[in-house]
VEXKETI-632327 format. One record per residue (C-alpha): residue in three letters; x, y, z negated. Coordinates in pm, 1 decimal, decimal comma. Each point is the difference from the previous one (the first is absolute). Layout:
<nodes>
type: ala; c1: X; c2: Y; c3: Z
...
</nodes>
This chain:
<nodes>
type: met; c1: 8681,3; c2: 12327,5; c3: -7973,2
type: arg; c1: 154,5; c2: -270,3; c3: -227,8
type: gln; c1: -134,3; c2: -28,1; c3: -356,9
type: val; c1: 188,4; c2: 3,8; c3: -319,9
type: ile; c1: -70,0; c2: -335,2; c3: -147,5
type: leu; c1: 227,4; c2: 14,5; c3: -321,2
type: lys; c1: 22,8; c2: 263,7; c3: -256,7
type: ile; c1: 269,3; c2: -21,3; c3: -267,9
type: gly; c1: -62,5; c2: 172,8; c3: -326,4
type: val; c1: 303,3; c2: 107,4; c3: -207,8
type: leu; c1: -54,2; c2: 104,6; c3: -360,0
type: val; c1: 280,1; c2: 258,2; c3: -96,8
type: tyr; c1: 80,7; c2: 143,1; c3: -334,2
type: asn; c1: 358,3; c2: 80,2; c3: -96,1
type: his; c1: 157,4; c2: -230,3; c3: 256,5
type: glu; c1: 256,4; c2: 234,3; c3: 107,9
type: arg; c1: 267,6; c2: -260,5; c3: -15,1
type: tyr; c1: -177,6; c2: -250,2; c3: 228,1
type: ile; c1: -255,0; c2: 173,0; c3: 207,8
type: ala; c1: 214,6; c2: 79,9; c3: 297,7
type: glu; c1: 100,8; c2: -364,3; c3: 31,3
type: thr; c1: -362,7; c2: -109,2; c3: -37,2
type: leu; c1: -141,0; c2: 228,2; c3: 274,1
type: thr; c1: 300,1; c2: -80,5; c3: 224,2
type: ser; c1: -94,4; c2: -374,7; c3: -22,6
type: leu; c1: -353,4; c2: 76,1; c3: 88,6
type: val; c1: 59,0; c2: 234,6; c3: 310,3
type: asn; c1: 260,1; c2: -255,0; c3: 138,9
type: gln; c1: -264,4; c2: -276,7; c3: 45,6
type: lys; c1: 19,5; c2: -141,5; c3: 352,6
type: thr; c1: -341,3; c2: -93,2; c3: 97,9
type: gln; c1: -254,3; c2: 13,5; c3: 295,8
type: phe; c1: -265,9; c2: 105,4; c3: -239,1
type: leu; c1: -60,8; c2: 367,9; c3: -92,9
type: tyr; c1: 34,9; c2: 85,6; c3: -366,9
type: glu; c1: 6,2; c2: 298,5; c3: -230,6
type: ile; c1: 163,3; c2: 75,4; c3: -346,3
type: tyr; c1: -205,4; c2: 178,8; c3: -263,4
type: val; c1: 220,7; c2: 146,4; c3: -276,5
type: phe; c1: -210,5; c2: 63,7; c3: -323,6
type: glu; c1: 241,3; c2: 238,1; c3: -192,5
type: asp; c1: -112,4; c2: 47,2; c3: -356,4
type: tyr; c1: 161,9; c2: 324,0; c3: -98,3
type: ser; c1: 356,0; c2: -136,1; c3: -67,6
type: thr; c1: 229,8; c2: 198,0; c3: -232,5
type: asp; c1: 308,9; c2: -105,4; c3: 203,8
type: lys; c1: 70,0; c2: 62,3; c3: 369,3
type: ser; c1: -235,2; c2: -267,1; c3: 142,9
type: arg; c1: -245,0; c2: 248,2; c3: 134,0
type: glu; c1: 285,9; c2: 180,2; c3: 191,8
type: ile; c1: 122,7; c2: -318,6; c3: 149,6
type: val; c1: -351,0; c2: -119,9; c3: 118,4
type: lys; c1: -66,9; c2: 331,3; c3: 156,9
type: lys; c1: 311,6; c2: -20,4; c3: 207,0
type: phe; c1: -82,8; c2: -340,7; c3: 111,2
type: ala; c1: -354,5; c2: 119,6; c3: 97,6
type: val; c1: 167,7; c2: 277,4; c3: 219,2
type: asp; c1: 243,7; c2: -255,3; c3: 158,3
type: tyr; c1: -268,4; c2: -254,2; c3: 73,2
type: pro; c1: -324,2; c2: 208,6; c3: 62,4
type: gly; c1: -194,4; c2: -273,9; c3: 172,8
type: lys; c1: 96,6; c2: -268,5; c3: -241,8
type: ile; c1: -15,9; c2: 147,7; c3: -352,1
type: lys; c1: -297,2; c2: 170,8; c3: -152,7
type: leu; c1: 38,3; c2: 183,0; c3: -341,0
type: val; c1: -251,5; c2: 13,5; c3: -288,1
type: leu; c1: 141,3; c2: 234,2; c3: -260,4
type: asn; c1: -183,0; c2: -6,6; c3: -323,4
type: pro; c1: -36,4; c2: 345,8; c3: -168,1
type: lys; c1: 102,4; c2: -149,0; c3: -339,3
type: asn; c1: 107,2; c2: -329,2; c3: -137,0
type: phe; c1: -294,7; c2: -235,4; c3: -21,0
type: gly; c1: 163,3; c2: -330,8; c3: -61,8
type: asp; c1: 16,4; c2: -325,1; c3: 206,2
type: tyr; c1: -354,3; c2: -114,6; c3: -43,4
type: trp; c1: -155,0; c2: 334,4; c3: 91,7
type: asn; c1: 238,0; c2: 51,5; c3: 293,1
type: leu; c1: -85,7; c2: -339,8; c3: 149,7
type: arg; c1: -373,7; c2: 13,0; c3: -67,6
type: glu; c1: -40,6; c2: 360,7; c3: 149,6
type: asn; c1: 232,9; c2: -49,9; c3: 295,5
type: phe; c1: -79,1; c2: -351,8; c3: 89,8
type: lys; c1: -280,5; c2: 127,8; c3: 236,3
type: asn; c1: 275,3; c2: 113,9; c3: 228,6
type: leu; c1: 93,8; c2: -368,4; c3: 68,6
type: asp; c1: -305,4; c2: -70,2; c3: 208,5
type: ser; c1: 174,8; c2: -186,0; c3: 280,2
type: lys; c1: -62,3; c2: -365,4; c3: 105,3
type: tyr; c1: 304,1; c2: -99,8; c3: -216,4
type: phe; c1: 182,3; c2: 174,5; c3: -276,6
type: ala; c1: 297,2; c2: -35,4; c3: -234,8
type: leu; c1: 98,1; c2: 153,9; c3: -330,8
type: leu; c1: 341,9; c2: 55,7; c3: -177,4
type: asp; c1: 149,7; c2: 228,4; c3: -235,6
type: gly; c1: 269,4; c2: 259,8; c3: 81,9
type: asp; c1: 280,0; c2: -199,9; c3: -148,9
type: asp; c1: -58,4; c2: -312,9; c3: 193,4
type: cys; c1: 99,0; c2: -55,7; c3: 359,7
type: trp; c1: -37,2; c2: -241,9; c3: 291,6
type: lys; c1: 303,1; c2: -206,4; c3: 110,7
type: ser; c1: -102,9; c2: -109,8; c3: 333,2
type: glu; c1: -83,2; c2: 217,0; c3: 296,9
type: leu; c1: -220,1; c2: -280,7; c3: 146,9
type: lys; c1: -208,1; c2: -41,7; c3: -323,3
type: val; c1: -316,3; c2: 184,1; c3: 153,3
type: glu; c1: 17,8; c2: -157,5; c3: 338,7
type: lys; c1: 18,4; c2: -355,1; c3: -132,6
type: met; c1: -264,9; c2: 40,7; c3: -272,2
type: ile; c1: -238,6; c2: 210,8; c3: 200,1
type: ser; c1: 35,3; c2: -251,7; c3: 289,9
type: phe; c1: -96,3; c2: -289,0; c3: -228,9
type: leu; c1: -304,9; c2: 186,1; c3: -121,7
type: glu; c1: -100,4; c2: 81,6; c3: 349,0
type: glu; c1: 15,2; c2: -360,1; c3: 93,9
type: asn; c1: -162,2; c2: -139,0; c3: -310,0
type: pro; c1: -315,4; c2: 214,1; c3: -90,6
type: asn; c1: -91,9; c2: -230,1; c3: -290,7
type: phe; c1: 302,8; c2: 107,6; c3: -188,0
type: val; c1: -38,9; c2: 305,5; c3: -227,6
type: ala; c1: 357,9; c2: 85,4; c3: -57,7
type: thr; c1: 363,4; c2: -96,4; c3: 79,5
type: ser; c1: 283,9; c2: -20,1; c3: -259,2
type: his; c1: 357,0; c2: -97,3; c3: -40,7
type: asn; c1: 284,7; c2: -40,0; c3: -249,4
type: val; c1: 147,5; c2: 296,5; c3: -187,1
type: gln; c1: 360,1; c2: 98,9; c3: -112,9
type: leu; c1: 0,2; c2: 151,5; c3: -363,6
type: glu; c1: 268,4; c2: 250,2; c3: -59,3
type: phe; c1: 79,7; c2: 124,7; c3: -349,0
type: asp; c1: 150,8; c2: 334,4; c3: -92,8
type: asp; c1: 173,0; c2: -136,3; c3: -310,6
type: gly; c1: 267,1; c2: -200,6; c3: 187,2
type: arg; c1: -163,9; c2: -340,6; c3: 14,8
type: ala; c1: 42,6; c2: -189,3; c3: 324,4
type: ser; c1: -301,1; c2: 9,7; c3: 231,4
type: val; c1: -226,2; c2: -300,0; c3: 9,4
type: leu; c1: -287,2; c2: -126,2; c3: 207,3
type: leu; c1: -364,5; c2: 33,5; c3: -118,1
type: asn; c1: -72,1; c2: -353,5; c3: 110,3
type: lys; c1: 311,9; c2: -195,1; c3: -63,9
type: ala; c1: -129,0; c2: -312,4; c3: 182,4
type: pro; c1: -203,9; c2: -36,7; c3: 316,1
type: phe; c1: -383,2; c2: -73,2; c3: -60,2
type: asp; c1: -105,5; c2: -347,0; c3: 122,2
type: arg; c1: -265,8; c2: 158,1; c3: 212,8
type: ser; c1: -22,2; c2: 350,6; c3: 165,9
type: glu; c1: -383,7; c2: 56,3; c3: -28,2
type: his; c1: -97,0; c2: 141,4; c3: -343,8
type: thr; c1: -366,4; c2: 37,0; c3: -124,5
type: ile; c1: -150,7; c2: 188,0; c3: -293,0
type: phe; c1: 27,9; c2: -331,0; c3: -201,6
type: asp; c1: 364,6; c2: 4,0; c3: 56,4
type: leu; c1: 33,5; c2: 350,8; c3: -120,1
type: ile; c1: -208,6; c2: -51,9; c3: -316,2
type: ser; c1: 163,8; c2: -336,0; c3: -85,4
type: gly; c1: 337,0; c2: 166,6; c3: 15,3
type: tyr; c1: 122,0; c2: -220,9; c3: 291,3
type: cys; c1: 117,9; c2: 312,4; c3: 180,2
type: tyr; c1: 51,2; c2: 367,4; c3: -56,6
type: his; c1: 39,2; c2: 264,5; c3: 286,6
type: his; c1: 149,8; c2: 343,1; c3: -70,7
type: thr; c1: -201,7; c2: 288,7; c3: 154,6
type: ser; c1: 312,7; c2: 123,1; c3: 185,3
type: ala; c1: 9,1; c2: -320,0; c3: 207,1
type: leu; c1: -360,8; c2: 1,0; c3: 108,4
type: ile; c1: -188,0; c2: 113,4; c3: 304,1
type: tyr; c1: -374,0; c2: -20,5; c3: -50,4
type: arg; c1: -283,7; c2: -26,6; c3: 226,0
type: asn; c1: -231,0; c2: 296,8; c3: -96,9
type: val; c1: -298,0; c2: -206,7; c3: -88,1
type: ile; c1: -110,1; c2: 263,4; c3: -255,0
type: asp; c1: -36,3; c2: 276,7; c3: 244,2
type: gly; c1: 254,9; c2: 232,6; c3: -138,8
type: gln; c1: -155,7; c2: 5,1; c3: -335,8
type: leu; c1: 160,2; c2: -184,4; c3: -298,1
type: pro; c1: -288,8; c2: -124,2; c3: -223,0
type: asn; c1: -22,2; c2: 159,9; c3: -348,3
type: ile; c1: 62,0; c2: -327,0; c3: -172,2
type: tyr; c1: 377,0; c2: 39,7; c3: 106,1
type: phe; c1: 42,3; c2: 319,1; c3: -195,5
type: his; c1: 41,7; c2: -152,9; c3: -339,8
type: pro; c1: 292,2; c2: 80,8; c3: -219,9
type: tyr; c1: 142,8; c2: -353,3; c3: 16,1
type: ser; c1: -41,8; c2: -48,1; c3: 369,4
type: gly; c1: 281,0; c2: -79,2; c3: 235,2
type: asp; c1: 104,3; c2: -168,7; c3: 320,5
type: trp; c1: -107,2; c2: -340,6; c3: -136,1
type: phe; c1: -357,7; c2: 125,0; c3: -35,3
type: leu; c1: -5,0; c2: 207,3; c3: 327,6
type: asn; c1: 97,7; c2: -319,3; c3: 176,9
type: met; c1: -286,4; c2: -181,0; c3: -155,2
type: ile; c1: -249,9; c2: 261,9; c3: 116,0
type: phe; c1: 115,2; c2: -62,2; c3: 359,8
type: ala; c1: 42,9; c2: -377,9; c3: -28,1
type: glu; c1: -374,8; c2: -18,6; c3: -73,1
type: his; c1: -29,4; c2: 80,7; c3: 375,5
type: gly; c1: 248,3; c2: -255,1; c3: 134,4
type: pro; c1: 357,5; c2: -155,9; c3: -45,5
type: val; c1: 334,1; c2: 174,7; c3: 2,2
type: lys; c1: 263,8; c2: -120,2; c3: 228,8
type: tyr; c1: 349,0; c2: -22,6; c3: -165,1
type: phe; c1: 329,1; c2: 27,3; c3: 179,2
type: asp; c1: 310,3; c2: -101,3; c3: -197,5
type: asp; c1: 211,1; c2: 273,2; c3: 171,3
type: val; c1: 139,3; c2: 273,2; c3: -231,4
type: trp; c1: -132,8; c2: 320,7; c3: 161,0
type: thr; c1: -38,7; c2: 235,2; c3: -293,7
type: ile; c1: 221,9; c2: 143,7; c3: -291,5
type: tyr; c1: -195,8; c2: 62,1; c3: -329,2
type: arg; c1: 198,0; c2: 207,1; c3: -239,8
type: ile; c1: -21,0; c2: -45,2; c3: -382,7
type: his; c1: 117,5; c2: 286,5; c3: -209,5
type: gln; c1: -34,5; c2: 143,2; c3: -347,7
type: his; c1: -242,4; c2: 265,2; c3: 117,8
type: gly; c1: -268,0; c2: -244,6; c3: 89,3
type: ile; c1: -295,5; c2: -34,2; c3: -243,0
type: trp; c1: 13,8; c2: -376,6; c3: 19,5
type: ser; c1: 375,7; c2: -7,7; c3: -55,5
type: lys; c1: -50,6; c2: 196,1; c3: -327,7
type: met; c1: -225,3; c2: -261,7; c3: -155,7
type: thr; c1: 113,3; c2: -286,2; c3: -217,4
type: glu; c1: -80,9; c2: -357,5; c3: 100,9
type: val; c1: -270,3; c2: -14,6; c3: -256,7
type: glu; c1: -168,4; c2: 315,4; c3: 138,8
type: lys; c1: 26,2; c2: -140,2; c3: 347,9
type: asn; c1: -164,7; c2: -321,2; c3: -105,9
type: met; c1: -269,8; c2: 185,5; c3: -175,2
type: arg; c1: -80,9; c2: 215,6; c3: 299,4
type: asn; c1: -7,7; c2: -299,4; c3: 243,3
type: ile; c1: -239,6; c2: -179,2; c3: -232,8
type: asp; c1: -224,1; c2: 297,0; c3: -47,1
type: ala; c1: -7,3; c2: 55,0; c3: 375,5
type: thr; c1: -76,5; c2: -360,1; c3: 64,0
type: phe; c1: -320,1; c2: 17,4; c3: -227,9
type: his; c1: -83,9; c2: 324,1; c3: 171,1
type: tyr; c1: 10,0; c2: -152,3; c3: 353,1
type: asn; c1: -171,1; c2: -312,1; c3: -107,4
type: gln; c1: -294,0; c2: 215,7; c3: -98,7
type: leu; c1: 15,7; c2: 208,2; c3: 311,7
type: phe; c1: -7,0; c2: -306,9; c3: 219,3
type: asn; c1: -329,1; c2: -100,5; c3: -201,4
type: tyr; c1: 193,3; c2: -300,9; c3: -150,8
type: lys; c1: -2,1; c2: -163,9; c3: 345,5
type: tyr; c1: 356,8; c2: -121,3; c3: -62,9
type: asp; c1: -42,6; c2: -64,1; c3: -366,9
type: arg; c1: 184,5; c2: -328,4; c3: -4,2
type: glu; c1: 288,9; c2: 136,2; c3: 190,9
type: phe; c1: 43,3; c2: 299,9; c3: -233,8
type: ser; c1: -8,4; c2: -219,6; c3: -293,7
type: arg; c1: 354,8; c2: -109,7; c3: 62,8
type: met; c1: 83,4; c2: 327,8; c3: -207,0
type: gly; c1: -74,3; c2: -217,1; c3: -306,6
type: tyr; c1: 363,3; c2: -110,2; c3: 9,3
type: glu; c1: 130,4; c2: 356,8; c3: 26,9
type: ile; c1: -224,5; c2: 93,6; c3: -312,2
type: gln; c1: 145,1; c2: -306,1; c3: -193,8
type: arg; c1: 353,0; c2: 127,0; c3: 82,6
type: leu; c1: -87,4; c2: 360,0; c3: -100,7
type: leu; c1: -159,2; c2: -51,1; c3: -344,8
type: pro; c1: 308,3; c2: -92,6; c3: -193,0
type: thr; c1: 177,3; c2: 308,2; c3: 143,6
type: leu; c1: -235,0; c2: 270,9; c3: -126,4
type: glu; c1: 109,0; c2: 233,2; c3: -272,4
type: asn; c1: -69,6; c2: -74,9; c3: -377,6
type: asn; c1: -191,3; c2: 330,9; c3: -59,0
type: leu; c1: -363,2; c2: 126,6; c3: 30,5
type: ser; c1: 49,8; c2: 57,5; c3: 374,4
type: gly; c1: 145,0; c2: -355,7; c3: 50,0
type: trp; c1: -275,3; c2: -161,8; c3: -199,2
type: leu; c1: -265,9; c2: 186,9; c3: 213,2
type: arg; c1: 151,3; c2: -125,5; c3: 314,9
type: trp; c1: 45,4; c2: -344,1; c3: -137,9
type: leu; c1: -379,3; c2: -10,8; c3: -74,3
type: lys; c1: -70,1; c2: 149,9; c3: 348,8
type: tyr; c1: 196,0; c2: -269,8; c3: 184,6
type: lys; c1: -117,3; c2: -271,2; c3: -221,0
type: ile; c1: -359,2; c2: 87,0; c3: 102,0
type: leu; c1: 90,2; c2: 26,0; c3: 354,6
type: leu; c1: 156,2; c2: -345,4; c3: -25,1
type: tyr; c1: -335,1; c2: -157,2; c3: -123,1
type: ser; c1: -181,8; c2: 177,0; c3: 292,0
type: leu; c1: 191,8; c2: -196,1; c3: 270,4
type: asp; c1: -128,5; c2: -290,1; c3: 194,5
type: thr; c1: 251,9; c2: -255,3; c3: -90,5
type: pro; c1: -21,2; c2: -365,4; c3: -87,2
type: glu; c1: 154,1; c2: 83,7; c3: -339,2
type: asn; c1: -277,4; c2: 243,2; c3: -89,6
type: lys; c1: -247,7; c2: -186,6; c3: -227,1
type: leu; c1: -257,4; c2: 283,6; c3: 21,2
type: gly; c1: -122,4; c2: -118,9; c3: 335,0
type: asn; c1: -267,7; c2: 250,8; c3: 148,1
type: phe; c1: -24,4; c2: 169,9; c3: -324,5
type: arg; c1: 333,6; c2: 186,2; c3: 103,1
type: leu; c1: -214,9; c2: 202,0; c3: 234,1
type: leu; c1: -136,8; c2: 177,7; c3: -306,7
type: leu; c1: 349,9; c2: 142,3; c3: -58,7
type: arg; c1: 9,2; c2: 175,2; c3: 323,3
type: pro; c1: -157,1; c2: 334,7; c3: -115,1
type: val; c1: 250,3; c2: -12,5; c3: -299,4
type: val; c1: 290,7; c2: -48,9; c3: 239,2
type: gln; c1: -102,1; c2: 289,1; c3: 207,3
type: trp; c1: -16,6; c2: 232,9; c3: -301,2
type: leu; c1: 336,8; c2: -121,7; c3: -121,4
type: cys; c1: 170,0; c2: 64,8; c3: 333,5
type: ser; c1: -140,7; c2: 351,3; c3: 4,0
type: asn; c1: 71,1; c2: 88,1; c3: -354,1
type: val; c1: 301,8; c2: -194,1; c3: -123,0
type: lys; c1: 243,6; c2: 117,8; c3: 272,7
type: val; c1: 365,4; c2: -57,3; c3: 82,6
type: lys; c1: 200,4; c2: 310,9; c3: -80,6
type: pro; c1: 340,7; c2: -26,4; c3: 154,1
type: arg; c1: 282,1; c2: 179,2; c3: -163,8
type: pro; c1: 75,8; c2: 347,1; c3: 136,8
</nodes>
């Protein structure tokens, strides 16, 4: 009996407008490898649950449903249901994204099968906006190399969107707890995997990623996004036990850009102080504190836990 070697997890909440297209793009994959689709439906208030139930009836051997009894939110949904993705390879995407190429799985899995030292495969992504803007590519120009390491990810040389990736399941179907931090995202998920090996990048455009007003990230101002990214960077620097301290220190430039944009009120002043202290904890040539900056690390951890980014509702 042939074994399922790829499981695809689809996180669904109020994706009525897109989920049929998403699932169609997954079941239409033309591949010699067996795969299954796990739909993690988080108690939507629209017709998403109806739609995914119909797909499960139409594709009983392909689509598996996990129907949450109430709305738990994205992080709970992923953390609790990730254990279902215990195959040799896995992929993740939201219910409003879709795959453009029917050969995506075949090409990416074939590469991973032939190159066991690689931990994942990725590709370019088409960004589509619901506000009328023209679609654009995530990576507007080709990279000068197609093998990307954790140092490339941390340094900002490359960024891979989760919907584009197929991962080798080097974590045995169990995402580590360090991932479930309020500021985590695909950048950090990819770092967790890239610690185990490089990522192969194809410049083909095989995924559509939709950006719309209902997304949490889309509702944030640029200042809020910058603060979240900086906070997450310090969180992951700590969780990696400062192994990549010099690479993460590139965020000093982002802090310098952020400081003048903070509001002129008590909240803004507290954040200014927080990011100024964070700046002095960095391992950069400009930092005159030398190794004394290490004394600031407990202060940084406390600040990141207590002076938080609160995006507008």
